[in-house]
C-alpha positions as protocol buffer text, in pm:
chain_id: "A"
residue {
  index: 1
  type: MET
  ca { x: 12 y: -17 z: 20 }
}
residue {
  index: 2
  type: LYS
  ca { x: 135 y: 341 z: -92 }
}
residue {
  index: 3
  type: ASN
  ca { x: 241 y: 571 z: 203 }
}
residue {
  index: 4
  type: TYR
  ca { x: -3 y: 824 z: 191 }
}
residue {
  index: 5
  type: ASP
  ca { x: -65 y: 1068 z: 508 }
}
residue {
  index: 6
  type: LEU
  ca { x: -416 y: 1155 z: 391 }
}
residue {
  index: 7
  type: ILE
  ca { x: -742 y: 1037 z: 177 }
}
residue {
  index: 8
  type: ALA
  ca { x: -953 y: 1320 z: 68 }
}
residue {
  index: 9
  type: ILE
  ca { x: -1329 y: 1218 z: -24 }
}
residue {
  index: 10
  type: LEU
  ca { x: -1505 y: 1539 z: -210 }
}
residue {
  index: 11
  type: GLY
  ca { x: -1803 y: 1587 z: -429 }
}
residue {
  index: 12
  type: PRO
  ca { x: -2118 y: 1807 z: -476 }
}
residue {
  index: 13
  type: THR
  ca { x: -2397 y: 1793 z: -243 }
}
residue {
  index: 14
  type: ALA
  ca { x: -2622 y: 1497 z: -265 }
}
residue {
  index: 15
  type: THR
  ca { x: -2357 y: 1235 z: -392 }
}
residue {
  index: 16
  type: GLY
  ca { x: -2321 y: 1030 z: -72 }
}
residue {
  index: 17
  type: LYS
  ca { x: -1979 y: 1109 z: -11 }
}
residue {
  index: 18
  type: THR
  ca { x: -2032 y: 1104 z: 388 }
}
residue {
  index: 19
  type: ALA
  ca { x: -2161 y: 756 z: 357 }
}
residue {
  index: 20
  type: LEU
  ca { x: -1853 y: 634 z: 157 }
}
residue {
  index: 21
  type: ALA
  ca { x: -1622 y: 807 z: 379 }
}
residue {
  index: 22
  type: ALA
  ca { x: -1763 y: 614 z: 670 }
}
residue {
  index: 23
  type: HIS
  ca { x: -1779 y: 275 z: 474 }
}
residue {
  index: 24
  type: LEU
  ca { x: -1396 y: 346 z: 402 }
}
residue {
  index: 25
  type: ALA
  ca { x: -1287 y: 449 z: 754 }
}
residue {
  index: 26
  type: ASP
  ca { x: -1485 y: 119 z: 855 }
}
residue {
  index: 27
  type: ARG
  ca { x: -1280 y: -73 z: 632 }
}
residue {
  index: 28
  type: LEU
  ca { x: -950 y: 103 z: 725 }
}
residue {
  index: 29
  type: GLY
  ca { x: -1019 y: 108 z: 1095 }
}
residue {
  index: 30
  type: THR
  ca { x: -990 y: 485 z: 1068 }
}
residue {
  index: 31
  type: GLU
  ca { x: -1182 y: 821 z: 1162 }
}
residue {
  index: 32
  type: VAL
  ca { x: -1348 y: 1102 z: 955 }
}
residue {
  index: 33
  type: ILE
  ca { x: -1273 y: 1463 z: 947 }
}
residue {
  index: 34
  type: SER
  ca { x: -1542 y: 1679 z: 815 }
}
residue {
  index: 35
  type: ALA
  ca { x: -1468 y: 1977 z: 549 }
}
residue {
  index: 36
  type: ASP
  ca { x: -1782 y: 2139 z: 548 }
}
residue {
  index: 37
  type: SER
  ca { x: -1805 y: 2519 z: 651 }
}
residue {
  index: 38
  type: ARG
  ca { x: -2152 y: 2484 z: 813 }
}
residue {
  index: 39
  type: GLN
  ca { x: -2150 y: 2159 z: 977 }
}
residue {
  index: 40
  type: VAL
  ca { x: -1923 y: 2308 z: 1232 }
}
residue {
  index: 41
  type: TYR
  ca { x: -2215 y: 2470 z: 1403 }
}
residue {
  index: 42
  type: ARG
  ca { x: -2430 y: 2304 z: 1669 }
}
residue {
  index: 43
  type: ARG
  ca { x: -2824 y: 2267 z: 1630 }
}
residue {
  index: 44
  type: MET
  ca { x: -2822 y: 2320 z: 1282 }
}
residue {
  index: 45
  type: ASP
  ca { x: -2859 y: 1976 z: 1160 }
}
residue {
  index: 46
  type: LEU
  ca { x: -3115 y: 1955 z: 908 }
}
residue {
  index: 47
  type: GLY
  ca { x: -3041 y: 2250 z: 705 }
}
residue {
  index: 48
  type: THR
  ca { x: -2659 y: 2179 z: 702 }
}
residue {
  index: 49
  type: GLY
  ca { x: -2742 y: 1808 z: 576 }
}
residue {
  index: 50
  type: LYS
  ca { x: -2526 y: 1642 z: 869 }
}
residue {
  index: 51
  type: ASP
  ca { x: -2692 y: 1311 z: 813 }
}
residue {
  index: 52
  type: LEU
  ca { x: -2512 y: 1166 z: 1122 }
}
residue {
  index: 53
  type: VAL
  ca { x: -2672 y: 823 z: 1076 }
}
residue {
  index: 54
  type: ASP
  ca { x: -2414 y: 803 z: 759 }
}
residue {
  index: 55
  type: TYR
  ca { x: -2147 y: 743 z: 1040 }
}
residue {
  index: 56
  type: GLU
  ca { x: -2335 y: 409 z: 1150 }
}
residue {
  index: 57
  type: VAL
  ca { x: -2192 y: 102 z: 921 }
}
residue {
  index: 58
  type: ASP
  ca { x: -2333 y: -231 z: 1006 }
}
residue {
  index: 59
  type: GLY
  ca { x: -2399 y: -106 z: 1375 }
}
residue {
  index: 60
  type: ARG
  ca { x: -2070 y: 23 z: 1430 }
}
residue {
  index: 61
  type: HIS
  ca { x: -2005 y: 408 z: 1516 }
}
residue {
  index: 62
  type: ILE
  ca { x: -1736 y: 555 z: 1289 }
}
residue {
  index: 63
  type: PRO
  ca { x: -1610 y: 857 z: 1471 }
}
residue {
  index: 64
  type: TYR
  ca { x: -1582 y: 1196 z: 1308 }
}
residue {
  index: 65
  type: HIS
  ca { x: -1447 y: 1528 z: 1368 }
}
residue {
  index: 66
  type: LEU
  ca { x: -1500 y: 1920 z: 1312 }
}
residue {
  index: 67
  type: ILE
  ca { x: -1870 y: 1867 z: 1323 }
}
residue {
  index: 68
  type: ASP
  ca { x: -2072 y: 2067 z: 1613 }
}
residue {
  index: 69
  type: ILE
  ca { x: -1793 y: 2262 z: 1725 }
}
residue {
  index: 70
  type: ALA
  ca { x: -1911 y: 2643 z: 1698 }
}
residue {
  index: 71
  type: GLU
  ca { x: -2201 y: 2816 z: 1825 }
}
residue {
  index: 72
  type: PRO
  ca { x: -2468 y: 2936 z: 1575 }
}
residue {
  index: 73
  type: GLY
  ca { x: -2448 y: 3285 z: 1488 }
}
residue {
  index: 74
  type: THR
  ca { x: -2054 y: 3318 z: 1504 }
}
residue {
  index: 75
  type: LYS
  ca { x: -1834 y: 3320 z: 1182 }
}
residue {
  index: 76
  type: TYR
  ca { x: -1634 y: 3030 z: 1148 }
}
residue {
  index: 77
  type: ASN
  ca { x: -1368 y: 3080 z: 871 }
}
residue {
  index: 78
  type: VAL
  ca { x: -1083 y: 2888 z: 703 }
}
residue {
  index: 79
  type: PHE
  ca { x: -799 y: 3004 z: 912 }
}
residue {
  index: 80
  type: GLN
  ca { x: -974 y: 2853 z: 1204 }
}
residue {
  index: 81
  type: TYR
  ca { x: -1045 y: 2509 z: 1017 }
}
residue {
  index: 82
  type: GLN
  ca { x: -698 y: 2483 z: 942 }
}
residue {
  index: 83
  type: GLN
  ca { x: -613 y: 2511 z: 1286 }
}
residue {
  index: 84
  type: ASP
  ca { x: -863 y: 2265 z: 1411 }
}
residue {
  index: 85
  type: PHE
  ca { x: -789 y: 2037 z: 1122 }
}
residue {
  index: 86
  type: LEU
  ca { x: -425 y: 2000 z: 1222 }
}
residue {
  index: 87
  type: LYS
  ca { x: -520 y: 1920 z: 1607 }
}
residue {
  index: 88
  type: VAL
  ca { x: -750 y: 1633 z: 1481 }
}
residue {
  index: 89
  type: TYR
  ca { x: -512 y: 1511 z: 1214 }
}
residue {
  index: 90
  type: GLU
  ca { x: -228 y: 1495 z: 1464 }
}
residue {
  index: 91
  type: ASP
  ca { x: -459 y: 1343 z: 1712 }
}
residue {
  index: 92
  type: ILE
  ca { x: -555 y: 1066 z: 1462 }
}
residue {
  index: 93
  type: THR
  ca { x: -215 y: 977 z: 1326 }
}
residue {
  index: 94
  type: SER
  ca { x: -66 y: 971 z: 1679 }
}
residue {
  index: 95
  type: ARG
  ca { x: -283 y: 669 z: 1718 }
}
residue {
  index: 96
  type: GLY
  ca { x: -147 y: 518 z: 1427 }
}
residue {
  index: 97
  type: MET
  ca { x: -431 y: 570 z: 1191 }
}
residue {
  index: 98
  type: LEU
  ca { x: -467 y: 720 z: 823 }
}
residue {
  index: 99
  type: PRO
  ca { x: -709 y: 1025 z: 839 }
}
residue {
  index: 100
  type: ILE
  ca { x: -1005 y: 1056 z: 603 }
}
residue {
  index: 101
  type: VAL
  ca { x: -1114 y: 1405 z: 517 }
}
residue {
  index: 102
  type: CYS
  ca { x: -1464 y: 1427 z: 347 }
}
residue {
  index: 103
  type: GLY
  ca { x: -1662 y: 1741 z: 251 }
}
residue {
  index: 104
  type: GLY
  ca { x: -1817 y: 1940 z: -12 }
}
residue {
  index: 105
  type: SER
  ca { x: -1684 y: 2293 z: 102 }
}
residue {
  index: 106
  type: GLY
  ca { x: -1412 y: 2346 z: -174 }
}
residue {
  index: 107
  type: LEU
  ca { x: -1207 y: 2623 z: -11 }
}
residue {
  index: 108
  type: TYR
  ca { x: -1187 y: 2442 z: 346 }
}
residue {
  index: 109
  type: ILE
  ca { x: -1076 y: 2103 z: 168 }
}
residue {
  index: 110
  type: GLU
  ca { x: -827 y: 2271 z: -107 }
}
residue {
  index: 111
  type: SER
  ca { x: -688 y: 2495 z: 188 }
}
residue {
  index: 112
  type: VAL
  ca { x: -576 y: 2145 z: 330 }
}
residue {
  index: 113
  type: LEU
  ca { x: -470 y: 1971 z: 15 }
}
residue {
  index: 114
  type: ARG
  ca { x: -260 y: 2239 z: -127 }
}
residue {
  index: 115
  type: GLY
  ca { x: -116 y: 2361 z: 225 }
}
residue {
  index: 116
  type: TYR
  ca { x: -235 y: 2715 z: 195 }
}
residue {
  index: 117
  type: ARG
  ca { x: -87 y: 2926 z: 437 }
}
residue {
  index: 118
  type: MET
  ca { x: -381 y: 3140 z: 569 }
}
residue {
  index: 119
  type: ALA
  ca { x: -388 y: 3449 z: 821 }
}
residue {
  index: 120
  type: ASP
  ca { x: -659 y: 3527 z: 1068 }
}
residue {
  index: 121
  type: VAL
  ca { x: -823 y: 3809 z: 845 }
}
residue {
  index: 122
  type: PRO
  ca { x: -974 y: 4094 z: 1062 }
}
residue {
  index: 123
  type: GLU
  ca { x: -1259 y: 4309 z: 956 }
}
residue {
  index: 124
  type: ASN
  ca { x: -1174 y: 4567 z: 727 }
}
residue {
  index: 125
  type: LYS
  ca { x: -1439 y: 4851 z: 795 }
}
residue {
  index: 126
  type: GLU
  ca { x: -1334 y: 5085 z: 513 }
}
residue {
  index: 127
  type: LEU
  ca { x: -1347 y: 4841 z: 260 }
}
residue {
  index: 128
  type: ARG
  ca { x: -1689 y: 4728 z: 387 }
}
residue {
  index: 129
  type: GLN
  ca { x: -1810 y: 5092 z: 381 }
}
residue {
  index: 130
  type: ARG
  ca { x: -1692 y: 5090 z: 13 }
}
residue {
  index: 131
  type: LEU
  ca { x: -1878 y: 4779 z: -94 }
}
residue {
  index: 132
  type: GLU
  ca { x: -2188 y: 4851 z: 84 }
}
residue {
  index: 133
  type: GLY
  ca { x: -2480 y: 4868 z: -138 }
}
residue {
  index: 134
  type: LYS
  ca { x: -2345 y: 4686 z: -424 }
}
residue {
  index: 135
  type: SER
  ca { x: -2541 y: 4361 z: -552 }
}
residue {
  index: 136
  type: LEU
  ca { x: -2428 y: 4011 z: -523 }
}
residue {
  index: 137
  type: GLU
  ca { x: -2370 y: 3980 z: -878 }
}
residue {
  index: 138
  type: GLU
  ca { x: -2134 y: 4313 z: -870 }
}
residue {
  index: 139
  type: LEU
  ca { x: -1954 y: 4169 z: -573 }
}
residue {
  index: 140
  type: THR
  ca { x: -1888 y: 3821 z: -745 }
}
residue {
  index: 141
  type: GLU
  ca { x: -1756 y: 4000 z: -1034 }
}
residue {
  index: 142
  type: ILE
  ca { x: -1517 y: 4165 z: -799 }
}
residue {
  index: 143
  type: LEU
  ca { x: -1414 y: 3843 z: -630 }
}
residue {
  index: 144
  type: LYS
  ca { x: -1353 y: 3692 z: -952 }
}
residue {
  index: 145
  type: SER
  ca { x: -1060 y: 3975 z: -1014 }
}
residue {
  index: 146
  type: TYR
  ca { x: -860 y: 3840 z: -742 }
}
residue {
  index: 147
  type: LYS
  ca { x: -568 y: 3583 z: -820 }
}
residue {
  index: 148
  type: THR
  ca { x: -556 y: 3445 z: -469 }
}
residue {
  index: 149
  type: LEU
  ca { x: -758 y: 3155 z: -319 }
}
residue {
  index: 150
  type: HIS
  ca { x: -1133 y: 3265 z: -272 }
}
residue {
  index: 151
  type: ASN
  ca { x: -1454 y: 3099 z: -171 }
}
residue {
  index: 152
  type: ASN
  ca { x: -1687 y: 3178 z: -475 }
}
residue {
  index: 153
  type: THR
  ca { x: -1881 y: 2834 z: -434 }
}
residue {
  index: 154
  type: ASP
  ca { x: -2055 y: 2946 z: -105 }
}
residue {
  index: 155
  type: THR
  ca { x: -2104 y: 3315 z: -174 }
}
residue {
  index: 156
  type: ASP
  ca { x: -2516 y: 3337 z: -200 }
}
residue {
  index: 157
  type: THR
  ca { x: -2516 y: 3635 z: 11 }
}
residue {
  index: 158
  type: ALA
  ca { x: -2384 y: 3990 z: -12 }
}
residue {
  index: 159
  type: LYS
  ca { x: -2226 y: 3957 z: 338 }
}
residue {
  index: 160
  type: ARG
  ca { x: -2053 y: 3612 z: 259 }
}
residue {
  index: 161
  type: ALA
  ca { x: -1934 y: 3784 z: -60 }
}
residue {
  index: 162
  type: ILE
  ca { x: -1805 y: 4098 z: 118 }
}
residue {
  index: 163
  type: ARG
  ca { x: -1632 y: 3859 z: 354 }
}
residue {
  index: 164
  type: ALA
  ca { x: -1476 y: 3666 z: 86 }
}
residue {
  index: 165
  type: ILE
  ca { x: -1350 y: 3981 z: -91 }
}
residue {
  index: 166
  type: GLU
  ca { x: -1206 y: 4097 z: 272 }
}
residue {
  index: 167
  type: ILE
  ca { x: -1019 y: 3788 z: 288 }
}
residue {
  index: 168
  type: ALA
  ca { x: -869 y: 3801 z: -73 }
}
residue {
  index: 169
  type: GLU
  ca { x: -799 y: 4169 z: -1 }
}
residue {
  index: 170
  type: PHE
  ca { x: -594 y: 4089 z: 315 }
}
residue {
  index: 171
  type: GLY
  ca { x: -389 y: 3846 z: 100 }
}
residue {
  index: 172
  type: GLN
  ca { x: -248 y: 3503 z: 201 }
}
residue {
  index: 173
  type: ARG
  ca { x: 25 y: 3648 z: 429 }
}
residue {
  index: 174
  type: GLU
  ca { x: 267 y: 3346 z: 557 }
}
residue {
  index: 175
  type: GLU
  ca { x: 178 y: 3380 z: 911 }
}
residue {
  index: 176
  type: THR
  ca { x: 110 y: 3029 z: 991 }
}
residue {
  index: 177
  type: SER
  ca { x: 284 y: 2723 z: 852 }
}
residue {
  index: 178
  type: PHE
  ca { x: 79 y: 2436 z: 715 }
}
residue {
  index: 179
  type: PRO
  ca { x: 211 y: 2066 z: 618 }
}
residue {
  index: 180
  type: GLU
  ca { x: 204 y: 1932 z: 282 }
}
residue {
  index: 181
  type: PHE
  ca { x: 28 y: 1603 z: 246 }
}
residue {
  index: 182
  type: HIS
  ca { x: 84 y: 1294 z: 19 }
}
residue {
  index: 183
  type: SER
  ca { x: -285 y: 1265 z: -21 }
}
residue {
  index: 184
  type: LEU
  ca { x: -527 y: 1024 z: -249 }
}
residue {
  index: 185
  type: VAL
  ca { x: -800 y: 1250 z: -366 }
}
residue {
  index: 186
  type: ILE
  ca { x: -1134 y: 1078 z: -464 }
}
residue {
  index: 187
  type: GLY
  ca { x: -1419 y: 1269 z: -639 }
}
residue {
  index: 188
  type: VAL
  ca { x: -1790 y: 1126 z: -635 }
}
residue {
  index: 189
  type: SER
  ca { x: -1930 y: 1225 z: -962 }
}
residue {
  index: 190
  type: ILE
  ca { x: -2304 y: 1210 z: -1024 }
}
residue {
  index: 191
  type: ASP
  ca { x: -2524 y: 1248 z: -1344 }
}
residue {
  index: 192
  type: ARG
  ca { x: -2632 y: 1615 z: -1345 }
}
residue {
  index: 193
  type: GLU
  ca { x: -3026 y: 1501 z: -1382 }
}
residue {
  index: 194
  type: LEU
  ca { x: -2998 y: 1259 z: -1120 }
}
residue {
  index: 195
  type: ARG
  ca { x: -2808 y: 1506 z: -876 }
}
residue {
  index: 196
  type: ARG
  ca { x: -3102 y: 1720 z: -937 }
}
residue {
  index: 197
  type: GLU
  ca { x: -3359 y: 1474 z: -863 }
}
residue {
  index: 198
  type: LYS
  ca { x: -3163 y: 1383 z: -533 }
}
residue {
  index: 199
  type: ILE
  ca { x: -3140 y: 1750 z: -433 }
}
residue {
  index: 200
  type: THR
  ca { x: -3542 y: 1794 z: -482 }
}
residue {
  index: 201
  type: ARG
  ca { x: -3612 y: 1473 z: -289 }
}
residue {
  index: 202
  type: ARG
  ca { x: -3382 y: 1555 z: -17 }
}
residue {
  index: 203
  type: LEU
  ca { x: -3484 y: 1913 z: 29 }
}
residue {
  index: 204
  type: LYS
  ca { x: -3881 y: 1772 z: 55 }
}
residue {
  index: 205
  type: GLN
  ca { x: -3757 y: 1506 z: 329 }
}
residue {
  index: 206
  type: ARG
  ca { x: -3571 y: 1761 z: 523 }
}
residue {
  index: 207
  type: LEU
  ca { x: -3888 y: 1997 z: 523 }
}
residue {
  index: 208
  type: GLU
  ca { x: -4107 y: 1714 z: 633 }
}
residue {
  index: 209
  type: GLU
  ca { x: -3850 y: 1624 z: 905 }
}
residue {
  index: 210
  type: GLY
  ca { x: -3862 y: 1993 z: 1063 }
}
residue {
  index: 211
  type: MET
  ca { x: -3644 y: 2209 z: 897 }
}
residue {
  index: 212
  type: VAL
  ca { x: -3837 y: 2506 z: 928 }
}
residue {
  index: 213
  type: ASP
  ca { x: -3876 y: 2441 z: 1303 }
}
residue {
  index: 214
  type: GLU
  ca { x: -3486 y: 2409 z: 1345 }
}
residue {
  index: 215
  type: VAL
  ca { x: -3463 y: 2771 z: 1182 }
}
residue {
  index: 216
  type: ARG
  ca { x: -3744 y: 2883 z: 1435 }
}
residue {
  index: 217
  type: ASN
  ca { x: -3579 y: 2740 z: 1731 }
}
residue {
  index: 218
  type: LEU
  ca { x: -3252 y: 2918 z: 1622 }
}
residue {
  index: 219
  type: LEU
  ca { x: -3443 y: 3264 z: 1600 }
}
residue {
  index: 220
  type: ALA
  ca { x: -3617 y: 3180 z: 1964 }
}
residue {
  index: 221
  type: GLU
  ca { x: -3277 y: 3136 z: 2103 }
}
residue {
  index: 222
  type: GLY
  ca { x: -3195 y: 3500 z: 2007 }
}
residue {
  index: 223
  type: ILE
  ca { x: -3005 y: 3461 z: 1706 }
}
residue {
  index: 224
  type: PRO
  ca { x: -3051 y: 3743 z: 1464 }
}
residue {
  index: 225
  type: ALA
  ca { x: -3221 y: 3679 z: 1162 }
}
residue {
  index: 226
  type: GLU
  ca { x: -2945 y: 3853 z: 939 }
}
residue {
  index: 227
  type: ASN
  ca { x: -2698 y: 3599 z: 1120 }
}
residue {
  index: 228
  type: LEU
  ca { x: -2879 y: 3309 z: 996 }
}
residue {
  index: 229
  type: ILE
  ca { x: -2923 y: 3478 z: 652 }
}
residue {
  index: 230
  type: TYR
  ca { x: -2548 y: 3493 z: 657 }
}
residue {
  index: 231
  type: TYR
  ca { x: -2513 y: 3131 z: 641 }
}
residue {
  index: 232
  type: GLY
  ca { x: -2686 y: 3121 z: 296 }
}
residue {
  index: 233
  type: LEU
  ca { x: -2882 y: 2844 z: 102 }
}
residue {
  index: 234
  type: GLU
  ca { x: -3132 y: 2680 z: 372 }
}
residue {
  index: 235
  type: TYR
  ca { x: -3077 y: 2932 z: 651 }
}
residue {
  index: 236
  type: LYS
  ca { x: -3120 y: 3221 z: 391 }
}
residue {
  index: 237
  type: TYR
  ca { x: -3451 y: 3109 z: 272 }
}
residue {
  index: 238
  type: LEU
  ca { x: -3607 y: 2943 z: 561 }
}
residue {
  index: 239
  type: THR
  ca { x: -3518 y: 3236 z: 775 }
}
residue {
  index: 240
  type: MET
  ca { x: -3696 y: 3494 z: 506 }
}
residue {
  index: 241
  type: TYR
  ca { x: -4002 y: 3249 z: 526 }
}
residue {
  index: 242
  type: ALA
  ca { x: -4024 y: 3214 z: 916 }
}
residue {
  index: 243
  type: THR
  ca { x: -3993 y: 3600 z: 912 }
}
residue {
  index: 244
  type: GLY
  ca { x: -4265 y: 3647 z: 673 }
}
residue {
  index: 245
  type: GLN
  ca { x: -4054 y: 3783 z: 376 }
}
residue {
  index: 246
  type: LEU
  ca { x: -4133 y: 3462 z: 176 }
}
residue {
  index: 247
  type: SER
  ca { x: -4427 y: 3252 z: 109 }
}
residue {
  index: 248
  type: TYR
  ca { x: -4383 y: 2865 z: 150 }
}
residue {
  index: 249
  type: ASP
  ca { x: -4388 y: 2802 z: -197 }
}
residue {
  index: 250
  type: GLU
  ca { x: -4181 y: 3116 z: -284 }
}
residue {
  index: 251
  type: MET
  ca { x: -3911 y: 2956 z: -34 }
}
residue {
  index: 252
  type: PHE
  ca { x: -3923 y: 2622 z: -161 }
}
residue {
  index: 253
  type: SER
  ca { x: -3884 y: 2739 z: -526 }
}
residue {
  index: 254
  type: GLN
  ca { x: -3610 y: 2994 z: -459 }
}
residue {
  index: 255
  type: LEU
  ca { x: -3420 y: 2742 z: -228 }
}
residue {
  index: 256
  type: GLU
  ca { x: -3440 y: 2454 z: -477 }
}
residue {
  index: 257
  type: ILE
  ca { x: -3280 y: 2649 z: -761 }
}
residue {
  index: 258
  type: ALA
  ca { x: -3030 y: 2807 z: -489 }
}
residue {
  index: 259
  type: ILE
  ca { x: -2886 y: 2458 z: -405 }
}
residue {
  index: 260
  type: HIS
  ca { x: -2883 y: 2316 z: -776 }
}
residue {
  index: 261
  type: GLN
  ca { x: -2679 y: 2643 z: -844 }
}
residue {
  index: 262
  type: PHE
  ca { x: -2458 y: 2574 z: -530 }
}
residue {
  index: 263
  type: ALA
  ca { x: -2407 y: 2188 z: -649 }
}
residue {
  index: 264
  type: LYS
  ca { x: -2289 y: 2349 z: -1015 }
}
residue {
  index: 265
  type: ARG
  ca { x: -2059 y: 2577 z: -834 }
}
residue {
  index: 266
  type: GLN
  ca { x: -1907 y: 2294 z: -623 }
}
residue {
  index: 267
  type: MET
  ca { x: -1840 y: 2110 z: -954 }
}
residue {
  index: 268
  type: THR
  ca { x: -1697 y: 2432 z: -1099 }
}
residue {
  index: 269
  type: TRP
  ca { x: -1437 y: 2460 z: -771 }
}
residue {
  index: 270
  type: PHE
  ca { x: -1351 y: 2095 z: -818 }
}
residue {
  index: 271
  type: ARG
  ca { x: -1257 y: 2121 z: -1180 }
}
residue {
  index: 272
  type: GLY
  ca { x: -1068 y: 2422 z: -1078 }
}
residue {
  index: 273
  type: MET
  ca { x: -865 y: 2228 z: -816 }
}
residue {
  index: 274
  type: GLU
  ca { x: -803 y: 1992 z: -1087 }
}
residue {
  index: 275
  type: ARG
  ca { x: -617 y: 2279 z: -1316 }
}
residue {
  index: 276
  type: ARG
  ca { x: -437 y: 2385 z: -997 }
}
residue {
  index: 277
  type: GLY
  ca { x: -255 y: 2068 z: -985 }
}
residue {
  index: 278
  type: VAL
  ca { x: -487 y: 1856 z: -763 }
}
residue {
  index: 279
  type: ASN
  ca { x: -521 y: 1485 z: -914 }
}
residue {
  index: 280
  type: ILE
  ca { x: -880 y: 1394 z: -847 }
}
residue {
  index: 281
  type: HIS
  ca { x: -986 y: 1019 z: -913 }
}
residue {
  index: 282
  type: TRP
  ca { x: -1343 y: 1022 z: -979 }
}
residue {
  index: 283
  type: ILE
  ca { x: -1574 y: 762 z: -879 }
}
residue {
  index: 284
  type: GLU
  ca { x: -1939 y: 706 z: -1016 }
}
residue {
  index: 285
  type: ALA
  ca { x: -2198 y: 781 z: -748 }
}
residue {
  index: 286
  type: THR
  ca { x: -2444 y: 534 z: -861 }
}
residue {
  index: 287
  type: LEU
  ca { x: -2202 y: 229 z: -810 }
}
residue {
  index: 288
  type: PRO
  ca { x: -2279 y: -15 z: -492 }
}
residue {
  index: 289
  type: MET
  ca { x: -2087 y: 116 z: -187 }
}
residue {
  index: 290
  type: GLU
  ca { x: -1882 y: -200 z: -184 }
}
residue {
  index: 291
  type: THR
  ca { x: -1744 y: -149 z: -519 }
}
residue {
  index: 292
  type: LYS
  ca { x: -1677 y: 199 z: -460 }
}
residue {
  index: 293
  type: VAL
  ca { x: -1470 y: 104 z: -130 }
}
residue {
  index: 294
  type: GLU
  ca { x: -1288 y: -156 z: -340 }
}
residue {
  index: 295
  type: GLN
  ca { x: -1195 y: 97 z: -608 }
}
residue {
  index: 296
  type: ILE
  ca { x: -1041 y: 318 z: -342 }
}
residue {
  index: 297
  type: ILE
  ca { x: -852 y: 45 z: -187 }
}
residue {
  index: 298
  type: SER
  ca { x: -709 y: -62 z: -538 }
}
residue {
  index: 299
  type: LEU
  ca { x: -618 y: 308 z: -609 }
}
residue {
  index: 300
  type: MET
  ca { x: -419 y: 304 z: -250 }
}
residue {
  index: 301
  type: ASN
  ca { x: -240 y: 2 z: -355 }
}
residue {
  index: 302
  type: HIS
  ca { x: -149 y: 83 z: -721 }
}
residue {
  index: 303
  type: GLU
  ca { x: -184 y: 470 z: -742 }
}
């Protein structure tokens, strides 16, 4: 078996990558590190798609990390993620295991795989004042002008786009070191139409399971609506529905479109990673689980 430091499993939403990571971890006797920018938040379960049941394999619990580590309303970032990732990585490897990182947040996973040296970016009030009032489309165009790593997959609100510009403007100052890993990177691919079907089916299921109540409970805790809207996607549209800004049908329709667009942006990011030198081995999502695991084991042995 090749001497890998890390296995990464990535892919757009609704591809079953978490279940695959858990089954592979079960096979290898190891643990999973999440790379999801919103699953870090406690009590934000249905809206972030934690699907913790995926970490149960044949009655065995697969340990996972970097889920439920931050309070709703706070703004966790990639700099914090790298620091937390390293602590968990060192803990897992110190126990003689090969960690598996799994997620769909392109910025988080690439910052680990390519060893970006990040800085803890402070708020730039002058820049924020300058950008205030610009549309999301205008902000997205500004973001594209930066050559440094930035997050354009998850910027579906103006506030998130402004924060991404703030990070890009600050620049990647080499204030923290980050190791380079010898990683085997697995991408889970899925036919676009099948992905769309799965996204719609999963959205309906989560709504039936109480996703609206989850958002109402967070609001009842005293978390400001604008803080939940900042997280985008489900939290943006469900908060707008819960506060009377959208009807239920408007919420469902707009959210469904937004998730489809998000999945497309995720794939754009992963293709960009390949252009930036990350070798991704793509596996078809619809294959039986055992077949997918065997394909990864084979790549570990022969890659």
